[in-house]
N, C-alpha and C positions, 0 to 999 in steps of 0.2 A: 402306392405311389402313382401319381398321374403320369400318363404316357408323355415321354419327351422331357420330363423334369429331371434335371441333373443335380447331383449332390457332390459338392467338393469335399474331399476327405483329407484331413490333416493327419500326417503320419503320427501315430501314437495318441491321437486325440480320442477322448471318450464322448460318446453320445449320451444324452440324458433323456429320460422318459418324456413323452409328449407333454408339452407345457404351453401355457399362454404367454403372450408377449410380456405381460406384467411379471409373471414368475421368472422368465428368463432375464428381464431387466434387473430384478433384485439379485439374481445370481451374478450378473456382471459387476454390480456394485460391491458385492461380497468379495469377488475375485480381485477387485481394485483396492481392497483394504478399507473400504468405507465403513465406519462404525456409527456415524450420525448423519441424519438428514434434517435440514432446517426448513421450516415452512409453515403453511396454514392449509389444512385440508379443505376439500370442496367436492361437489358432486361430479365434476368432470374428471376426477381421478379416483373413482370408487375402487376399481380393481387393483390399482397400484397401492392404494391405502390398505386394502384388505390383505394384500400380500406382505406389506411391511409389518402389519400386526402379527402375522404368522411367523415372522422372522425377528420379532422384537428382542430376542436374546442375542441377535447378531448385529442388528442395525436399530438404533434408537431414533424414532421420529420426534424431534424437538419441536414442540408447538410454540411458535413465536407469536408476537403481538401485531406484527406488520410484515408484509412480504419484503419490503426494503430492509428492515431490520434482520429478517431471516437471511437475506443475501449477504449483508455485512457480517453476520455471525458466521456463516459458512466460510466467508473470506478469512475471518480471524482464525477459525479452526484450521483452515488449510495452511495459513502462514505458520501457525504453531507446530503443526505436524509435518509440514512439507508434503502432504498428500493432497487428495482431491476433496474439495468442498462441494457439497451437493445441496441444492435447493429444490423443493417441491411446492408447487402452487396449483390452484385450480385455474380455470380458463378466464378469459376476459380481463376484468380489473385486477384479479389476483396475479395474473401473468404480467400485466403492465407495471404493477407496483414493484416487481422484482427487477425491472430494467435498470434502474439507477445503480443498484448494487452489483449487477452483472457487468455493466459498463465500467464501473470503478475497478472491478477485479481484472477486467481485460486491460485497462490502462496501467494497472499496478503489477502486471505479470504474475497474477495469482491463478492457480489452477482451480477453475470453478465450472460446475455443470448445473445448468438450470433445466429442470424438467417441469413443463407446464401441461396440465391436463387440457383436454379440448372436448367439445361436445361431440356426440356420436357422428361419425362421418356420414352416415346415411341421412342425417338431418341437415347437412350443410346447405346453407342458402335459404332456410325456411324460417329464420328468425328465432331459433332456439335460444333459450336464456343463456347469456354470457358467451355467445358465439364469438370466436376470435380468429377465424381463418378465412372462411368463404363469406366474408362480410366486409363492411367498411373498415372495421377494426381488423387488421391483419397482423396478428401477434408474431407470426413467423417472419414477416418482412421487418417489423420493428426490431426484433432481436438481431436479424441479419445485418442491420445497419448499426448495431451497437457492440456486437461481440465477434469473435473470430468466425464462428459458423452457426447457422441455425437451419433446422430441417424439421419437417413434419413427417411422422411415421404414418404413411397412408395405407399400409398393408403389413401383415405378418411377414410377407416375403421380403420386404426391404428393411425390416427392423434391424437385423444384425449388421447389415452394411452401413446403415445410417448411424446407428448407435455406436458402433466401433469407430466410425469417423469422428463423431463428437468426442469420444474418449481420447482418440489420438490427438485431436486439436487441443483439448483441455490440458493434456499431460505433456504436450510438446515443450521444447525449450526454444525461446522463452515460454513460460507457462501462459496459458490463455483461458478465456471463458468461452463456453459453448452452450447451445440451447437445443433442446428437443421438445417438440410439441407432440403430444400423444392423445389422439382421440380415444374416448372411453370405450367404444365398442371394439376398436383395434386392440386396446390393452387386454381385453378379456377374450380375445380370439386365440385358438390353439395354433401353434406353429407346426407345420408339416412339410417335410419329414422331420423327425426328431433332431434338434440342433446339437452341435458339439458343445461340450462343457466349456464355458468361458475361461480362457487362459490369456492374460494380458500379453505375454511374450509372443503369442501367435498373431497379434494384430497391431502391436506398437513397439517402437524402439526409441531409445533415448539418444540424443545427439552427444557425441564425444569426439568431435573433430577438431583438428588444429592444423596450422600451416607452419610446419617447422622452419622452412626456409625464410618466410616473412618474419617469424618470431626471432630467429637468429639475427637477422638484419636489424630488427627493432631493438633488440637487446644491445647490440653493438652501438647504435645511435644513442641509446639511453646512457650507457656507461661511458661513452666518450664525451658526453656533455659536461660542462662545468657546473651547471645548476639544473639537474633533471628533476622531474616531479611526476608522481603517480597519482591519478585521479580515478577513484573507484565510484562506480554507479551502482544502482540497485540490481543491475544484471549480474553483479559479482557476488550477491548475497548468498545464493545457494552454493557457489563454489567455495567461498570462505567460511561457510557454516561447518565445514569439515575441520575439526581441531588439528588434524595432522597437516592439512594444507595451509591453514592459517599460521601454524607454527613455522612451516617451511617458508612461507611468504614473509613472515616477520624476521626470520633469520636472514633472508635475502636483503631486505631493505636495511637492516642493521649492518650487515657486512659491507654493503656498498654505500651506505649513508644517503639513501634516497628518501626524501620525505613523502608522506602520503596525505592526501586530503580526499574527502568524499562529497558526493552530492547530498542535498538535504534528505532525500529518501533512503540513502545508503548510510546515514549517520550511525556510527558505532560498529560497523561491520569490521573495521580495523580499530583496535583499542585506542581510545582517545587520550589515555594517559601515557601512551608510549612516547618516548622522547622525540621520535620522528613523525608523530601525528601532528598535522596542522588543523585537525578537526574538519568541520564541514565548510565548504565554499558555497557561494550562491546566496540565496535569501537568508537574511539574519545570520550571516556567517560569523565564525570566529574571526578575530582581527588578523590572525597569523598568516593565512594564505596570501593575502594581498601584500604583506610585508616581505614574504619570500619571493613572490612573483615580480614585484617592483612595477611601477607604472611604465606604460609604453613610452619609448624614447629614452628611458633611463639606461645608461650604459651597463648597469647590472641587471637589466630585465632578463628573466630566466630564459634558457635556451632549448629545453626539451621537455615535452609532455607526452605521457602515455595514458590514454583514457581507456578504462576497462569497463564495459557494460553500462554505458550511459548514453542516452540519446542527446545529451547536452541541451535539454529543453530550457524553457524560460526560467524556472525557479532555480535550476542548477547553475545558471550563468548570470543571474541578476546581481549586480553589485550593490553596495550600500547607497549608491546614487540612483538606484532604481533604473538601471540601464540593462535591460535584458540582452543576452547574447553579447556580452561585453568583449570587445576585441582585445582588451588587455590579456585575455586568456590565451591569445596567440603567442607561442614562444618564438624566439628569434630564429631558431633553426628547425627542429624536428617536432612535428605534430603527428602523433601516432594514435589511431583510434581502432580498438579491438572490440568487435561485437559479432554475435551470431547472426544478427539481422543486418543484412547488407543495405537495407533501405535507409538506415539511419547514419551510415558512415559518410562523413563529409556533407551531411544535410544542412547543418547550421554553421559549421566552421570548415574552411578549406583545410584538408589534411595533407601532409607530405607522405604518409603511408597509411593505407587502410588495410586492416587485417580481419578476415572473416574466420571466426572460430568460436567454439564453445569456451566459455571463460575458464572452467575448471581444467579441461584438457589442455588449453593453451597455457595456463599457469604452470601446469606440470612440466610441459615442454620447456617453457622459459626458464623455470627454476633449475631444472636438470641441466640445461645447457650452461647456465651461469655457474652452477656448482662444479661442473666438469672442465670447463674451458676458459673461464675468466677469473682473473685475479684483480682485486680492487687496487686502485691507485691510492696509497695511504694519505698522500697530501690532499687529494680531492675529498676523500672521505672525511678527514679531520676538519678540513675547511668548512664543509657543509654542516657537519654536526655542530661546530663552534658557532656558525652563523645562526643556526636554528636555536641553539641555547641562548644566544644573545637576543634574538627576537622574543623568546618567551620570558627572558629575564627583564627586558625593558618595556614590554607591552603586555597588558592584560588581554586575555581572550574575550572578556565580557564587554558588551556595549555600555553597561551601567554597573560597574563594580560596587559602587556604594549601595545601589539598590539590591544587588545579590547578597551582600553582606548584612543588609539591614535587619534589625530585630525590633523595629517599631510597628505600631498599629496605625491603620489597618495593614494587613499583610501586603508587602510588595510582591507582585507576581514572580519576579526573579528570585526573591528570597524563598518563596514557596517551592520553586523548582530546586533550589539548593537543598532544602530539607528532604525532598523526594530523593535527590541524588545520594544523600547520606544514608538512606534507609532501604532503598531497593537495589539489591546487589545481584539478583538473578531474576529470571522470568521475563515477561513481556510488558512493555510500556506502550500503550496505544494512544496515539495523538489524534485528536479530532481537528476539524477545520476551524480557523479563527485565530485569535491572539495566542491561544495555547501553542500553536505552531511556532510562532516567532519566539516566545519565551523559552520553549523547550529546545529549539535549535540553538539559540545563543547561549543558554545557561545550563543545559544538561550536559554532563560528561558521561558518555556511554562506553562501557567496556564489556565485551563478551564475558560471561554468558548472558548479560542483559541484552535484550534485543529491542530496538526502537522501531515501532511499526507505524508508519504514516501512509497517507494516500494522496500525495501531493501532485500526481499527474492530473487528477480531476478535482480533488479537494472538496468532497461532499460533506456538508454538515451532517452529523449523526453517525458517521462511519465508526469512529472510536467508541461511541456510546454503546453500540451493539456488538462490534467486533470483539471487545474485551470478554464478552460472555462466551463466544465461540472459542477464544483463546484459552480461557480458564477451563472450559470443558475438555479441551485437548491436554492441558497441563495441570491437572488438579492439585499436584504437589508443589507447584511453583507459584509465586505471586504474579498476578496479572492485574495491572492497574491502568486505568484510562484517565488521561488529562483532557478535560472537555470544558467548553464554555457553557454558560447557562442557556444560550439560545439553542445550541445543538442538543443539550440535555433534554430540553422540552420537546425537541423533534422526535427523539427515539428513546426517551427515558422510560417509556412503558416497558421496554425490554428488561428493566430491573425486575419486573414481575416474572419474566421468563427465568431469570437467574434464580429468583426465590423459589419458583416451582421446582426447579431441578437441583436445588441445593448447591448452587454454584457460587463460590465465594469470590466473585470479582469485586474490585475496588474502584470507585469513581471519585476523582478529585475534581470538583466543579468550580471554575472561576466565576464567581457570582458578582456581577456589577450591574445587574438589571439593565443591560444594554447590549446591542450588537456592536461591541466596542471596536472591533476591527474596521467596521464600516464607518461608524461615527468619527473615530480618530482619523481614519484615512481621508474621509471627506473634508475634515477640518484642515488637513495638511494640503490636500489637492486643491480645494476651493475655499480658502479662508474668506471671512474671519471665522475662527473656531466657534465662538458663541452661537453662531447661526445653526450649528449642528448639535448643540447640547439638547438632550431630552428628545431628539427627533426619532430615535430608534429604540426607545425604551420598551421594556418587556412586561410592564404591569406588576412588577414586584411580587411574583408568586412565592409562596412558601415552599421551597424545594425540599426542605427537610420533611415537612408533613406529606408532601407528594411521595417522596421516597419511602417513608415509613408505611404509607398506605399501600404501597406495592410490595411490601414484605422485606424491606431492607432495614438494617441498622443505620441510622443517619444522624449526623450532628452538624451544627453550624459553627464556624469560626467567625465570631461577630466583629463588627468594625473596630471595637475597642480592644481586640485581642490580636496578638502578634504571632510571629513564626513559631515561638515555643509552644503556644497553645495548639497550633497546627501540628507540630511535631508529636505532641502527646496523642492527639487524635489519630495521626497516621500510624504510629506504632501500634496503637490499640486496634485499628481497623485491619492492618496486615495480619496481626495475630488472630483476631476473631475470624477473619475470612478463612484462615487455615483450620482453625479448631472447630468452628461451628458450621462451615459451609454456607454461611448466610451472606448475601451481598451487603456491601458496606459503601456508604455514600458520605463524603465530607464536602459540605458546601462552604467554600471559603469566600467571605466577603472581602474581596481584594481592594487595594487602593486603585481607584479607577483612573487616576491621572497618568501614571507611567505608560509609555507606548513602546512596543518592541522596535528594534532598529530596522524598520523597513526602508527608511530613507525616501519617503514619499516626496516627489517633486511638487512644486507649485505649478499648476497648469496655466498656460496663457489663456486669457479670456478670448474665446473665438469671436471673430468679427465677420459679419455677413453684409453684403451689399443689398440694401433694401431696394426691391424693384421700383422703378419709376411708375408714375401713373400711366405713361404710354405703354410700358411693358406689361403692366397689369391689364391693360385693355387689349393686349395681344401684339404690341409692338416689339421690335427687336431689342434684346437686352442680353448682356453677358454678366456673369457673376464671377 
């Protein structure tokens, strides 16, 4: 030991034999329960790749087709397991390719760790191939501006401090994404003195805080209201993933007759078939929440709202008239917002009570207090339940009920969603960006144990295409299906090959209209006339069945002259084959291109500009 070097000793901790940084890093991942790493190898990660090969029986290195796809896969795997998703890339372009997926995980509150190799530190600044730290391309800074934290391991002496901090950040609540850059020579250097054996409990703790006094007051305001409402965001997902807590929460809302709606990202975390579910609010919402809330100025406008785990961002609060942050969401009396992140409380809407706390612990306190000290007013409960029954009896939840019930050809997208609804009763449904979001939000009815997985904070095309592979690897005995557009499928469809290589029976349903339809339909609504946008965003009519088959999938097309029953037959076969054969399955559905999800695009006013006069053009005074 060098003179003056101190060693901190954790009581009861075990030291391990002298090891390299790469060896200790793998031990940390094993201690965190990581069983798969997603990525693409490269020369800047030689020592870490060598160590992973030696531990292939504990951690599988899943070789993906693109680093963005690897990050989306790790995201899907983390969502399905509730654990840590890990991505490994080489330096330079390999690292930057993973930024989109890491940024998306950060925005979606998914626990993700990105490890990027780096050229040997001793060659920094000398133009080494794919250099990405001490050069114009600074990978560390790029990630620092995209995820919760980013650090470069510059020495074996700071590895444990920086790596533990990355793990703390990734595994915190809300879950976050973190990045570590590891120079190749540092990875292969021994750590001295011998480190302690990694034990997660020695360097991280999970939040379980609640504010009993504020929750008691919030409960009182909620129960005294004539027409209260609970609004669940994606931050409630982990809390209500517990069957026991979901059961207790359901008993609470049933006992007091309080309806529940969710944000788009939280769709289905409360069962949408429950009599008190108003389903999702915001973009492409069910019709029911607005009918319960009533317009501003209506004497029956609702009077109390409690938001749990939502930032109340644009898509969560956009109405059918495309009005983000719609003030109709403001109740007449009590607006309560509960979140672990104090930064989002009162950010987009003025609240009457902000409560800081972890959702699970706060729900436990809230429900215990309601059970022990409060008795429902039978008249209020009966009135609310009768009101909600009348809403559902007299108004359909669907924007296009005839389209959802349609059995004609070509397949109406809403009818396609209906068929999926009838046959997927467990597992994960991954939603990509595009019209598949609108159709699934409005037409899919989600009850646990089915989980609806979207990425609407950032909305990257290709997320669902790749994430379903990671989800299926995590849950091999459950169906994992992705609903994607043809544009997104062409972005990351190469990951079908990854699924085939690893015998992963994921299922893709591709909405095929040979168009970036969300864009073309949206532009036609925003800037008519519609014919001006026809064919402008076409995709070249690729044969996606041949493409998928060439990558190792079983693939079939539902042709324009075939309807929902043909799709049903193909879906049932694909779900069964995915389970029995482990082979990826792709269904390319030639949908009716005319229907549009209920986005409610407004017509934009034509901008007018004052044309500068000849005097102003020559430098004279002018005002616009």
